[in-house]
PDB file of N, CA, C and O in Angstrom, chain B, residues numbered from 101:
ATOM      1  N   UNK B 101       0.845  -1.186   0.000  1.00  0.00           N
ATOM      2  CA  UNK B 101       0.000   0.000   0.000  1.00  0.00           C
ATOM      3  C   UNK B 101       0.885   1.242   0.000  1.00  0.00           C
ATOM      4  O   UNK B 101       1.820   1.342   0.794  1.00  0.00           O
ATOM      5  N   UNK B 102       0.598   2.160  -0.865  1.00  0.00           N
ATOM      6  CA  UNK B 102       1.399   3.372  -0.947  1.00  0.00           C
ATOM      7  C   UNK B 102       1.001   4.345   0.147  1.00  0.00           C
ATOM      8  O   UNK B 102      -0.101   4.278   0.692  1.00  0.00           O
ATOM      9  N   UNK B 103       1.916   5.249   0.458  1.00  0.00           N
ATOM     10  CA  UNK B 103       1.634   6.188   1.538  1.00  0.00           C
ATOM     11  C   UNK B 103       2.469   7.449   1.384  1.00  0.00           C
ATOM     12  O   UNK B 103       3.461   7.489   0.656  1.00  0.00           O
ATOM     13  N   UNK B 104       2.024   8.483   2.107  1.00  0.00           N
ATOM     14  CA  UNK B 104       2.755   9.742   2.181  1.00  0.00           C
ATOM     15  C   UNK B 104       3.055   9.995   3.649  1.00  0.00           C
ATOM     16  O   UNK B 104       2.171   9.914   4.502  1.00  0.00           O
ATOM     17  N   UNK B 105       4.311  10.302   3.929  1.00  0.00           N
ATOM     18  CA  UNK B 105       4.732  10.641   5.283  1.00  0.00           C
ATOM     19  C   UNK B 105       5.408  12.001   5.205  1.00  0.00           C
ATOM     20  O   UNK B 105       6.255  12.239   4.344  1.00  0.00           O
ATOM     21  N   UNK B 106       5.020  12.897   6.122  1.00  0.00           N
ATOM     22  CA  UNK B 106       5.635  14.224   6.176  1.00  0.00           C
ATOM     23  C   UNK B 106       6.074  14.491   7.608  1.00  0.00           C
ATOM     24  O   UNK B 106       5.265  14.474   8.536  1.00  0.00           O
ATOM     25  N   UNK B 107       7.364  14.737   7.769  1.00  0.00           N
ATOM     26  CA  UNK B 107       7.929  15.097   9.069  1.00  0.00           C
ATOM     27  C   UNK B 107       7.817  16.605   9.218  1.00  0.00           C
ATOM     28  O   UNK B 107       8.205  17.357   8.323  1.00  0.00           O
ATOM     29  N   UNK B 108       7.284  17.045  10.356  1.00  0.00           N
ATOM     30  CA  UNK B 108       6.988  18.465  10.556  1.00  0.00           C
ATOM     31  C   UNK B 108       7.370  18.935  11.947  1.00  0.00           C
ATOM     32  O   UNK B 108       7.785  18.151  12.800  1.00  0.00           O
ATOM     33  N   UNK B 109       7.216  20.246  12.152  1.00  0.00           N
ATOM     34  CA  UNK B 109       7.203  20.855  13.486  1.00  0.00           C
ATOM     35  C   UNK B 109       6.068  21.876  13.492  1.00  0.00           C
ATOM     36  O   UNK B 109       5.641  22.353  12.441  1.00  0.00           O
ATOM     37  N   UNK B 110       5.599  22.197  14.664  1.00  0.00           N
ATOM     38  CA  UNK B 110       4.397  23.037  14.805  1.00  0.00           C
ATOM     39  C   UNK B 110       4.550  24.443  14.245  1.00  0.00           C
ATOM     40  O   UNK B 110       3.606  24.993  13.678  1.00  0.00           O
ATOM     41  N   UNK B 111       5.725  25.024  14.401  1.00  0.00           N
ATOM     42  CA  UNK B 111       5.900  26.436  14.047  1.00  0.00           C
ATOM     43  C   UNK B 111       6.493  26.651  12.657  1.00  0.00           C
ATOM     44  O   UNK B 111       6.937  27.755  12.340  1.00  0.00           O
ATOM     45  N   UNK B 112       6.504  25.625  11.835  1.00  0.00           N
ATOM     46  CA  UNK B 112       7.158  25.693  10.529  1.00  0.00           C
ATOM     47  C   UNK B 112       6.189  26.130   9.426  1.00  0.00           C
ATOM     48  O   UNK B 112       5.255  25.396   9.103  1.00  0.00           O
ATOM     49  N   UNK B 113       6.402  27.321   8.843  1.00  0.00           N
ATOM     50  CA  UNK B 113       5.508  27.770   7.772  1.00  0.00           C
ATOM     51  C   UNK B 113       5.628  26.913   6.509  1.00  0.00           C
ATOM     52  O   UNK B 113       4.654  26.763   5.772  1.00  0.00           O
ATOM     53  N   UNK B 114       6.802  26.356   6.258  1.00  0.00           N
ATOM     54  CA  UNK B 114       6.987  25.492   5.085  1.00  0.00           C
ATOM     55  C   UNK B 114       6.205  24.187   5.247  1.00  0.00           C
ATOM     56  O   UNK B 114       5.704  23.629   4.271  1.00  0.00           O
ATOM     57  N   UNK B 115       6.107  23.713   6.477  1.00  0.00           N
ATOM     58  CA  UNK B 115       5.308  22.511   6.749  1.00  0.00           C
ATOM     59  C   UNK B 115       3.843  22.783   6.427  1.00  0.00           C
ATOM     60  O   UNK B 115       3.168  21.949   5.823  1.00  0.00           O
ATOM     61  N   UNK B 116       3.360  23.945   6.829  1.00  0.00           N
ATOM     62  CA  UNK B 116       1.966  24.315   6.541  1.00  0.00           C
ATOM     63  C   UNK B 116       1.713  24.397   5.043  1.00  0.00           C
ATOM     64  O   UNK B 116       0.677  23.945   4.556  1.00  0.00           O
ATOM     65  N   UNK B 117       2.665  24.977   4.310  1.00  0.00           N
ATOM     66  CA  UNK B 117       2.521  25.087   2.853  1.00  0.00           C
ATOM     67  C   UNK B 117       2.514  23.720   2.185  1.00  0.00           C
ATOM     68  O   UNK B 117       1.715  23.464   1.285  1.00  0.00           O
ATOM     69  N   UNK B 118       3.411  22.839   2.632  1.00  0.00           N
ATOM     70  CA  UNK B 118       3.482  21.502   2.045  1.00  0.00           C
ATOM     71  C   UNK B 118       2.195  20.724   2.321  1.00  0.00           C
ATOM     72  O   UNK B 118       1.654  20.076   1.426  1.00  0.00           O
ATOM     73  N   UNK B 119       1.713  20.790   3.551  1.00  0.00           N
ATOM     74  CA  UNK B 119       0.475  20.090   3.899  1.00  0.00           C
ATOM     75  C   UNK B 119      -0.706  20.661   3.108  1.00  0.00           C
ATOM     76  O   UNK B 119      -1.585  19.913   2.680  1.00  0.00           O
ATOM     77  N   UNK B 120      -0.725  21.971   2.915  1.00  0.00           N
ATOM     78  CA  UNK B 120      -1.814  22.602   2.153  1.00  0.00           C
ATOM     79  C   UNK B 120      -1.812  22.100   0.704  1.00  0.00           C
ATOM     80  O   UNK B 120      -2.872  21.833   0.139  1.00  0.00           O
ATOM     81  N   UNK B 121      -0.633  21.972   0.108  1.00  0.00           N
ATOM     82  CA  UNK B 121      -0.555  21.477  -1.269  1.00  0.00           C
ATOM     83  C   UNK B 121      -1.052  20.037  -1.355  1.00  0.00           C
ATOM     84  O   UNK B 121      -1.785  19.685  -2.279  1.00  0.00           O
ATOM     85  N   UNK B 122      -0.655  19.211  -0.402  1.00  0.00           N
ATOM     86  CA  UNK B 122      -1.118  17.827  -0.396  1.00  0.00           C
ATOM     87  C   UNK B 122      -2.635  17.765  -0.230  1.00  0.00           C
ATOM     88  O   UNK B 122      -3.308  16.980  -0.899  1.00  0.00           O
ATOM     89  N   UNK B 123      -3.166  18.595   0.665  1.00  0.00           N
ATOM     90  CA  UNK B 123      -4.616  18.609   0.880  1.00  0.00           C
ATOM     91  C   UNK B 123      -5.356  19.079  -0.375  1.00  0.00           C
ATOM     92  O   UNK B 123      -6.409  18.536  -0.711  1.00  0.00           O
ATOM     93  N   UNK B 124      -4.816  20.079  -1.067  1.00  0.00           N
ATOM     94  CA  UNK B 124      -5.440  20.559  -2.316  1.00  0.00           C
ATOM     95  C   UNK B 124      -5.502  19.454  -3.367  1.00  0.00           C
ATOM     96  O   UNK B 124      -6.371  19.455  -4.239  1.00  0.00           O
ATOM     97  N   UNK B 125      -4.566  18.512  -3.266  1.00  0.00           N
ATOM     98  CA  UNK B 125      -4.529  17.388  -4.196  1.00  0.00           C
ATOM     99  C   UNK B 125      -5.250  16.164  -3.644  1.00  0.00           C
ATOM    100  O   UNK B 125      -5.119  15.062  -4.177  1.00  0.00           O
ATOM    101  N   UNK B 126      -6.018  16.368  -2.564  1.00  0.00           N
ATOM    102  CA  UNK B 126      -6.800  15.299  -1.932  1.00  0.00           C
ATOM    103  C   UNK B 126      -5.948  14.104  -1.517  1.00  0.00           C
ATOM    104  O   UNK B 126      -6.412  12.964  -1.542  1.00  0.00           O
ATOM    105  N   UNK B 127      -4.714  14.366  -1.141  1.00  0.00           N
ATOM    106  CA  UNK B 127      -3.802  13.298  -0.728  1.00  0.00           C
ATOM    107  C   UNK B 127      -3.864  13.120   0.785  1.00  0.00           C
ATOM    108  O   UNK B 127      -3.763  14.084   1.544  1.00  0.00           O
ATOM    109  N   UNK B 128      -4.029  11.888   1.199  1.00  0.00           N
ATOM    110  CA  UNK B 128      -3.992  11.571   2.625  1.00  0.00           C
ATOM    111  C   UNK B 128      -2.539  11.355   3.007  1.00  0.00           C
ATOM    112  O   UNK B 128      -1.773  10.750   2.257  1.00  0.00           O
ATOM    113  N   UNK B 129      -2.165  11.853   4.177  1.00  0.00           N
ATOM    114  CA  UNK B 129      -0.772  11.713   4.598  1.00  0.00           C
ATOM    115  C   UNK B 129      -0.686  11.490   6.092  1.00  0.00           C
ATOM    116  O   UNK B 129      -1.587  11.843   6.853  1.00  0.00           O
ATOM    117  N   UNK B 130       0.425  10.894   6.486  1.00  0.00           N
ATOM    118  CA  UNK B 130       0.737  10.715   7.897  1.00  0.00           C
ATOM    119  C   UNK B 130       1.711  11.826   8.280  1.00  0.00           C
ATOM    120  O   UNK B 130       2.772  11.974   7.673  1.00  0.00           O
ATOM    121  N   UNK B 131       1.338  12.594   9.284  1.00  0.00           N
ATOM    122  CA  UNK B 131       2.201  13.676   9.764  1.00  0.00           C
ATOM    123  C   UNK B 131       2.921  13.208  11.024  1.00  0.00           C
ATOM    124  O   UNK B 131       2.297  12.714  11.963  1.00  0.00           O
ATOM    125  N   UNK B 132       4.235  13.369  11.030  1.00  0.00           N
ATOM    126  CA  UNK B 132       5.043  13.022  12.193  1.00  0.00           C
ATOM    127  C   UNK B 132       5.719  14.291  12.689  1.00  0.00           C
ATOM    128  O   UNK B 132       6.639  14.806  12.054  1.00  0.00           O
ATOM    129  N   UNK B 133       5.256  14.788  13.828  1.00  0.00           N
ATOM    130  CA  UNK B 133       5.819  15.999  14.417  1.00  0.00           C
ATOM    131  C   UNK B 133       7.059  15.612  15.221  1.00  0.00           C
ATOM    132  O   UNK B 133       6.968  14.853  16.186  1.00  0.00           O
ATOM    133  N   UNK B 134       8.214  16.138  14.818  1.00  0.00           N
ATOM    134  CA  UNK B 134       9.480  15.779  15.464  1.00  0.00           C
ATOM    135  C   UNK B 134       9.938  16.826  16.472  1.00  0.00           C
ATOM    136  O   UNK B 134      11.033  16.727  17.027  1.00  0.00           O
ATOM    137  N   UNK B 135       9.113  17.808  16.700  1.00  0.00           N
ATOM    138  CA  UNK B 135       9.490  18.968  17.507  1.00  0.00           C
ATOM    139  C   UNK B 135      10.074  18.600  18.870  1.00  0.00           C
ATOM    140  O   UNK B 135      11.102  19.153  19.261  1.00  0.00           O
ATOM    141  N   UNK B 136       9.453  17.694  19.591  1.00  0.00           N
ATOM    142  CA  UNK B 136       9.901  17.363  20.946  1.00  0.00           C
ATOM    143  C   UNK B 136      10.347  15.918  21.083  1.00  0.00           C
ATOM    144  O   UNK B 136      10.302  15.353  22.175  1.00  0.00           O
ATOM    145  N   UNK B 137      10.778  15.318  19.982  1.00  0.00           N
ATOM    146  CA  UNK B 137      11.157  13.914  20.028  1.00  0.00           C
ATOM    147  C   UNK B 137      12.466  13.706  19.267  1.00  0.00           C
ATOM    148  O   UNK B 137      12.476  13.620  18.039  1.00  0.00           O
ATOM    149  N   UNK B 138      13.555  13.628  20.006  1.00  0.00           N
ATOM    150  CA  UNK B 138      14.877  13.501  19.391  1.00  0.00           C
ATOM    151  C   UNK B 138      15.017  12.194  18.600  1.00  0.00           C
ATOM    152  O   UNK B 138      15.702  12.165  17.577  1.00  0.00           O
ATOM    153  N   UNK B 139      14.382  11.125  19.058  1.00  0.00           N
ATOM    154  CA  UNK B 139      14.466   9.861  18.328  1.00  0.00           C
ATOM    155  C   UNK B 139      13.793   9.956  16.955  1.00  0.00           C
ATOM    156  O   UNK B 139      14.318   9.456  15.960  1.00  0.00           O
ATOM    157  N   UNK B 140      12.630  10.599  16.918  1.00  0.00           N
ATOM    158  CA  UNK B 140      11.957  10.789  15.623  1.00  0.00           C
ATOM    159  C   UNK B 140      12.776  11.699  14.715  1.00  0.00           C
ATOM    160  O   UNK B 140      12.850  11.475  13.507  1.00  0.00           O
ATOM    161  N   UNK B 141      13.392  12.731  15.302  1.00  0.00           N
ATOM    162  CA  UNK B 141      14.246  13.644  14.520  1.00  0.00           C
ATOM    163  C   UNK B 141      15.411  12.867  13.907  1.00  0.00           C
ATOM    164  O   UNK B 141      15.718  13.037  12.727  1.00  0.00           O
ATOM    165  N   UNK B 142      16.052  12.024  14.698  1.00  0.00           N
ATOM    166  CA  UNK B 142      17.180  11.227  14.200  1.00  0.00           C
ATOM    167  C   UNK B 142      16.732  10.270  13.099  1.00  0.00           C
ATOM    168  O   UNK B 142      17.447  10.075  12.116  1.00  0.00           O
ATOM    169  N   UNK B 143      15.563   9.679  13.259  1.00  0.00           N
ATOM    170  CA  UNK B 143      15.023   8.778  12.239  1.00  0.00           C
ATOM    171  C   UNK B 143      14.803   9.534  10.930  1.00  0.00           C
ATOM    172  O   UNK B 143      15.137   9.039   9.853  1.00  0.00           O
ATOM    173  N   UNK B 144      14.232  10.750  11.034  1.00  0.00           N
ATOM    174  CA  UNK B 144      14.002  11.572   9.850  1.00  0.00           C
ATOM    175  C   UNK B 144      15.324  11.894   9.164  1.00  0.00           C
ATOM    176  O   UNK B 144      15.447  11.750   7.948  1.00  0.00           O
ATOM    177  N   UNK B 145      16.313  12.330   9.944  1.00  0.00           N
ATOM    178  CA  UNK B 145      17.615  12.702   9.381  1.00  0.00           C
ATOM    179  C   UNK B 145      18.243  11.522   8.652  1.00  0.00           C
ATOM    180  O   UNK B 145      18.806  11.678   7.568  1.00  0.00           O
ATOM    181  N   UNK B 146      18.141  10.348   9.249  1.00  0.00           N
ATOM    182  CA  UNK B 146      18.695   9.151   8.627  1.00  0.00           C
ATOM    183  C   UNK B 146      17.983   8.837   7.315  1.00  0.00           C
ATOM    184  O   UNK B 146      18.631   8.549   6.310  1.00  0.00           O
ATOM    185  N   UNK B 147      16.669   8.891   7.321  1.00  0.00           N
ATOM    186  CA  UNK B 147      15.893   8.579   6.115  1.00  0.00           C
ATOM    187  C   UNK B 147      16.063   9.635   5.038  1.00  0.00           C
ATOM    188  O   UNK B 147      15.948   9.342   3.848  1.00  0.00           O
ATOM    189  N   UNK B 148      16.337  10.873   5.460  1.00  0.00           N
ATOM    190  CA  UNK B 148      16.425  11.997   4.520  1.00  0.00           C
ATOM    191  C   UNK B 148      17.872  12.286   4.114  1.00  0.00           C
ATOM    192  O   UNK B 148      18.195  13.408   3.724  1.00  0.00           O
ATOM    193  N   UNK B 149      18.734  11.284   4.203  1.00  0.00           N
ATOM    194  CA  UNK B 149      20.132  11.426   3.789  1.00  0.00           C
ATOM    195  C   UNK B 149      20.827  12.608   4.441  1.00  0.00           C
ATOM    196  O   UNK B 149      21.579  13.334   3.791  1.00  0.00           O
ATOM    197  N   UNK B 150      20.569  12.800   5.735  1.00  0.00           N
ATOM    198  CA  UNK B 150      21.265  13.834   6.489  1.00  0.00           C
ATOM    199  C   UNK B 150      20.581  15.187   6.535  1.00  0.00           C
ATOM    200  O   UNK B 150      21.052  16.090   7.226  1.00  0.00           O
ATOM    201  N   UNK B 151      19.504  15.344   5.829  1.00  0.00           N
ATOM    202  CA  UNK B 151      18.788  16.633   5.887  1.00  0.00           C
ATOM    203  C   UNK B 151      18.143  16.789   7.253  1.00  0.00           C
ATOM    204  O   UNK B 151      17.532  15.857   7.777  1.00  0.00           O
ATOM    205  N   UNK B 152      18.288  17.981   7.824  1.00  0.00           N
ATOM    206  CA  UNK B 152      17.824  18.218   9.190  1.00  0.00           C
ATOM    207  C   UNK B 152      16.629  19.149   9.282  1.00  0.00           C
ATOM    208  O   UNK B 152      16.046  19.305  10.355  1.00  0.00           O
ATOM    209  N   UNK B 153      16.257  19.768   8.173  1.00  0.00           N
ATOM    210  CA  UNK B 153      15.164  20.739   8.200  1.00  0.00           C
ATOM    211  C   UNK B 153      13.823  20.049   7.953  1.00  0.00           C
ATOM    212  O   UNK B 153      13.756  18.976   7.353  1.00  0.00           O
ATOM    213  N   UNK B 154      12.775  20.687   8.427  1.00  0.00           N
ATOM    214  CA  UNK B 154      11.426  20.203   8.148  1.00  0.00           C
ATOM    215  C   UNK B 154      10.756  21.175   7.192  1.00  0.00           C
ATOM    216  O   UNK B 154      11.095  22.358   7.180  1.00  0.00           O
ATOM    217  N   UNK B 155       9.828  20.706   6.403  1.00  0.00           N
ATOM    218  CA  UNK B 155       9.353  19.337   6.329  1.00  0.00           C
ATOM    219  C   UNK B 155      10.308  18.467   5.519  1.00  0.00           C
ATOM    220  O   UNK B 155      11.079  18.957   4.694  1.00  0.00           O
ATOM    221  N   UNK B 156      10.233  17.171   5.775  1.00  0.00           N
ATOM    222  CA  UNK B 156      10.839  16.162   4.909  1.00  0.00           C
ATOM    223  C   UNK B 156       9.692  15.263   4.490  1.00  0.00           C
ATOM    224  O   UNK B 156       8.947  14.753   5.326  1.00  0.00           O
ATOM    225  N   UNK B 157       9.559  15.075   3.188  1.00  0.00           N
ATOM    226  CA  UNK B 157       8.378  14.417   2.625  1.00  0.00           C
ATOM    227  C   UNK B 157       8.792  13.152   1.889  1.00  0.00           C
ATOM    228  O   UNK B 157       9.754  13.137   1.123  1.00  0.00           O
ATOM    229  N   UNK B 158       8.042  12.101   2.143  1.00  0.00           N
ATOM    230  CA  UNK B 158       8.266  10.814   1.507  1.00  0.00           C
ATOM    231  C   UNK B 158       6.952  10.359   0.879  1.00  0.00           C
ATOM    232  O   UNK B 158       5.909  10.356   1.534  1.00  0.00           O
ATOM    233  N   UNK B 159       7.011   9.976  -0.388  1.00  0.00           N
ATOM    234  CA  UNK B 159       5.846   9.425  -1.067  1.00  0.00           C
ATOM    235  C   UNK B 159       6.224   8.031  -1.533  1.00  0.00           C
ATOM    236  O   UNK B 159       7.164   7.851  -2.308  1.00  0.00           O
ATOM    237  N   UNK B 160       5.472   7.042  -1.045  1.00  0.00           N
ATOM    238  CA  UNK B 160       5.755   5.643  -1.381  1.00  0.00           C
ATOM    239  C   UNK B 160       7.210   5.290  -1.077  1.00  0.00           C
ATOM    240  O   UNK B 160       7.877   4.623  -1.868  1.00  0.00           O
ATOM    241  N   UNK B 161       7.692   5.748   0.081  1.00  0.00           N
ATOM    242  CA  UNK B 161       9.056   5.501   0.552  1.00  0.00           C
ATOM    243  C   UNK B 161      10.133   6.159  -0.310  1.00  0.00           C
ATOM    244  O   UNK B 161      11.315   5.847  -0.166  1.00  0.00           O
ATOM    245  N   UNK B 162       9.740   7.057  -1.194  1.00  0.00           N
ATOM    246  CA  UNK B 162      10.702   7.826  -1.991  1.00  0.00           C
ATOM    247  C   UNK B 162      10.868   9.182  -1.326  1.00  0.00           C
ATOM    248  O   UNK B 162       9.882   9.874  -1.072  1.00  0.00           O
ATOM    249  N   UNK B 163      12.110   9.569  -1.043  1.00  0.00           N
ATOM    250  CA  UNK B 163      12.358  10.866  -0.411  1.00  0.00           C
ATOM    251  C   UNK B 163      12.171  11.960  -1.443  1.00  0.00           C
ATOM    252  O   UNK B 163      12.937  12.064  -2.401  1.00  0.00           O
ATOM    253  N   UNK B 164      11.146  12.776  -1.240  1.00  0.00           N
ATOM    254  CA  UNK B 164      10.831  13.883  -2.139  1.00  0.00           C
ATOM    255  C   UNK B 164      11.686  15.093  -1.805  1.00  0.00           C
ATOM    256  O   UNK B 164      12.134  15.814  -2.696  1.00  0.00           O
ATOM    257  N   UNK B 165      11.910  15.309  -0.515  1.00  0.00           N
ATOM    258  CA  UNK B 165      12.654  16.473  -0.058  1.00  0.00           C
ATOM    259  C   UNK B 165      11.763  17.351   0.793  1.00  0.00           C
ATOM    260  O   UNK B 165      10.926  16.858   1.550  1.00  0.00           O
ATOM    261  N   UNK B 166      11.948  18.657   0.664  1.00  0.00           N
ATOM    262  CA  UNK B 166      11.188  19.610   1.457  1.00  0.00           C
ATOM    263  C   UNK B 166      10.052  20.245   0.679  1.00  0.00           C
ATOM    264  O   UNK B 166       9.642  19.763  -0.376  1.00  0.00           O
ATOM    265  N   UNK B 167       9.562  21.331   1.226  1.00  0.00           N
ATOM    266  CA  UNK B 167       8.420  22.046   0.646  1.00  0.00           C
ATOM    267  C   UNK B 167       8.714  22.518  -0.781  1.00  0.00           C
ATOM    268  O   UNK B 167       7.904  22.309  -1.683  1.00  0.00           O
ATOM    269  N   UNK B 168       9.864  23.149  -0.982  1.00  0.00           N
ATOM    270  CA  UNK B 168      10.204  23.650  -2.314  1.00  0.00           C
ATOM    271  C   UNK B 168      10.283  22.517  -3.330  1.00  0.00           C
ATOM    272  O   UNK B 168       9.885  22.680  -4.484  1.00  0.00           O
ATOM    273  N   UNK B 169      10.798  21.365  -2.896  1.00  0.00           N
ATOM    274  CA  UNK B 169      10.896  20.209  -3.786  1.00  0.00           C
ATOM    275  C   UNK B 169       9.498  19.713  -4.171  1.00  0.00           C
ATOM    276  O   UNK B 169       9.256  19.346  -5.321  1.00  0.00           O
ATOM    277  N   UNK B 170       8.586  19.706  -3.201  1.00  0.00           N
ATOM    278  CA  UNK B 170       7.214  19.275  -3.458  1.00  0.00           C
ATOM    279  C   UNK B 170       6.541  20.210  -4.462  1.00  0.00           C
ATOM    280  O   UNK B 170       5.891  19.745  -5.399  1.00  0.00           O
ATOM    281  N   UNK B 171       6.692  21.523  -4.276  1.00  0.00           N
ATOM    282  CA  UNK B 171       6.096  22.487  -5.196  1.00  0.00           C
ATOM    283  C   UNK B 171       6.738  22.405  -6.578  1.00  0.00           C
ATOM    284  O   UNK B 171       6.065  22.610  -7.588  1.00  0.00           O
ATOM    285  N   UNK B 172       8.039  22.104  -6.627  1.00  0.00           N
ATOM    286  CA  UNK B 172       8.713  21.954  -7.921  1.00  0.00           C
ATOM    287  C   UNK B 172       8.140  20.766  -8.684  1.00  0.00           C
ATOM    288  O   UNK B 172       7.949  20.837  -9.898  1.00  0.00           O
ATOM    289  N   UNK B 173       7.864  19.669  -7.970  1.00  0.00           N
ATOM    290  CA  UNK B 173       7.246  18.510  -8.616  1.00  0.00           C
ATOM    291  C   UNK B 173       5.886  18.875  -9.191  1.00  0.00           C
ATOM    292  O   UNK B 173       5.527  18.442 -10.286  1.00  0.00           O
ATOM    293  N   UNK B 174       5.136  19.673  -8.446  1.00  0.00           N
ATOM    294  CA  UNK B 174       3.825  20.083  -8.944  1.00  0.00           C
ATOM    295  C   UNK B 174       3.972  20.939 -10.196  1.00  0.00           C
ATOM    296  O   UNK B 174       3.239  20.761 -11.169  1.00  0.00           O
ATOM    297  N   UNK B 175       4.926  21.872 -10.166  1.00  0.00           N
ATOM    298  CA  UNK B 175       5.139  22.760 -11.307  1.00  0.00           C
ATOM    299  C   UNK B 175       5.557  21.980 -12.554  1.00  0.00           C
ATOM    300  O   UNK B 175       5.200  22.343 -13.675  1.00  0.00           O
ATOM    301  N   UNK B 176       6.316  20.910 -12.344  1.00  0.00           N
ATOM    302  CA  UNK B 176       6.766  20.074 -13.463  1.00  0.00           C
ATOM    303  C   UNK B 176       5.683  19.111 -13.929  1.00  0.00           C
ATOM    304  O   UNK B 176       5.861  18.414 -14.928  1.00  0.00           O
ATOM    305  N   UNK B 177       4.552  19.066 -13.208  1.00  0.00           N
ATOM    306  CA  UNK B 177       3.469  18.163 -13.578  1.00  0.00           C
ATOM    307  C   UNK B 177       3.719  16.722 -13.139  1.00  0.00           C
ATOM    308  O   UNK B 177       3.047  15.810 -13.619  1.00  0.00           O
ATOM    309  N   UNK B 178       4.668  16.506 -12.243  1.00  0.00           N
ATOM    310  CA  UNK B 178       5.026  15.141 -11.829  1.00  0.00           C
ATOM    311  C   UNK B 178       4.421  14.746 -10.480  1.00  0.00           C
ATOM    312  O   UNK B 178       4.420  13.566 -10.129  1.00  0.00           O
ATOM    313  N   UNK B 179       3.913  15.706  -9.730  1.00  0.00           N
ATOM    314  CA  UNK B 179       3.372  15.394  -8.407  1.00  0.00           C
ATOM    315  C   UNK B 179       2.158  14.477  -8.504  1.00  0.00           C
ATOM    316  O   UNK B 179       2.053  13.495  -7.770  1.00  0.00           O
ATOM    317  N   UNK B 180       1.259  14.799  -9.399  1.00  0.00           N
ATOM    318  CA  UNK B 180       0.034  13.993  -9.507  1.00  0.00           C
ATOM    319  C   UNK B 180       0.346  12.548  -9.848  1.00  0.00           C
ATOM    320  O   UNK B 180      -0.339  11.643  -9.372  1.00  0.00           O
ATOM    321  N   UNK B 181       1.371  12.312 -10.668  1.00  0.00           N
ATOM    322  CA  UNK B 181       1.777  10.944 -10.999  1.00  0.00           C
ATOM    323  C   UNK B 181       2.141  10.171  -9.731  1.00  0.00           C
ATOM    324  O   UNK B 181       1.752   9.015  -9.565  1.00  0.00           O
ATOM    325  N   UNK B 182       2.885  10.819  -8.847  1.00  0.00           N
ATOM    326  CA  UNK B 182       3.279  10.173  -7.596  1.00  0.00           C
ATOM    327  C   UNK B 182       2.088   9.955  -6.676  1.00  0.00           C
ATOM    328  O   UNK B 182       2.027   8.958  -5.955  1.00  0.00           O
ATOM    329  N   UNK B 183       1.147  10.881  -6.699  1.00  0.00           N
ATOM    330  CA  UNK B 183      -0.004  10.790  -5.810  1.00  0.00           C
ATOM    331  C   UNK B 183      -1.078   9.826  -6.308  1.00  0.00           C
ATOM    332  O   UNK B 183      -1.871   9.322  -5.513  1.00  0.00           O
ATOM    333  N   UNK B 184      -1.113   9.569  -7.599  1.00  0.00           N
ATOM    334  CA  UNK B 184      -2.180   8.736  -8.151  1.00  0.00           C
ATOM    335  C   UNK B 184      -2.315   7.402  -7.440  1.00  0.00           C
ATOM    336  O   UNK B 184      -3.428   6.985  -7.121  1.00  0.00           O
ATOM    337  N   UNK B 185      -1.206   6.729  -7.186  1.00  0.00           N
ATOM    338  CA  UNK B 185      -1.279   5.461  -6.458  1.00  0.00           C
ATOM    339  C   UNK B 185      -1.850   5.665  -5.083  1.00  0.00           C
ATOM    340  O   UNK B 185      -2.630   4.845  -4.599  1.00  0.00           O
ATOM    341  N   UNK B 186      -1.463   6.768  -4.437  1.00  0.00           N
ATOM    342  CA  UNK B 186      -1.937   7.054  -3.087  1.00  0.00           C
ATOM    343  C   UNK B 186      -3.435   7.352  -3.065  1.00  0.00           C
ATOM    344  O   UNK B 186      -4.133   6.986  -2.119  1.00  0.00           O
ATOM    345  N   UNK B 187      -3.920   8.011  -4.101  1.00  0.00           N
ATOM    346  CA  UNK B 187      -5.323   8.400  -4.132  1.00  0.00           C
ATOM    347  C   UNK B 187      -6.261   7.205  -4.260  1.00  0.00           C
ATOM    348  O   UNK B 187      -7.444   7.316  -3.938  1.00  0.00           O
ATOM    349  N   UNK B 188      -5.765   6.088  -4.714  1.00  0.00           N
ATOM    350  CA  UNK B 188      -6.604   4.907  -4.891  1.00  0.00           C
ATOM    351  C   UNK B 188      -6.963   4.250  -3.568  1.00  0.00           C
ATOM    352  O   UNK B 188      -7.923   3.483  -3.504  1.00  0.00           O
ATOM    353  N   UNK B 189      -6.220   4.531  -2.523  1.00  0.00           N
ATOM    354  CA  UNK B 189      -6.438   3.846  -1.249  1.00  0.00           C
ATOM    355  C   UNK B 189      -7.260   4.683  -0.298  1.00  0.00           C
ATOM    356  O   UNK B 189      -7.536   4.252   0.822  1.00  0.00           O
TER     357      UNK B 189
END
């Protein structure tokens, strides 16, 4: 089963923008707030090839990157392709 996971923190405006874009595309996602959990933060950093900033977005276990990367995929017309599998579930 495909899925979307987004690592966030409460005060991050980029996290809000990324979540808004996913919601506009009717994509369901799992949000993991790493703000007060060092273990979750370390897990995110490991999965995101050392990136420490939020959001970090994964679609079907593929590391998309951050908010700007997500919007770039949309601009290129490639975001919907990635989400299509997710929308079926």
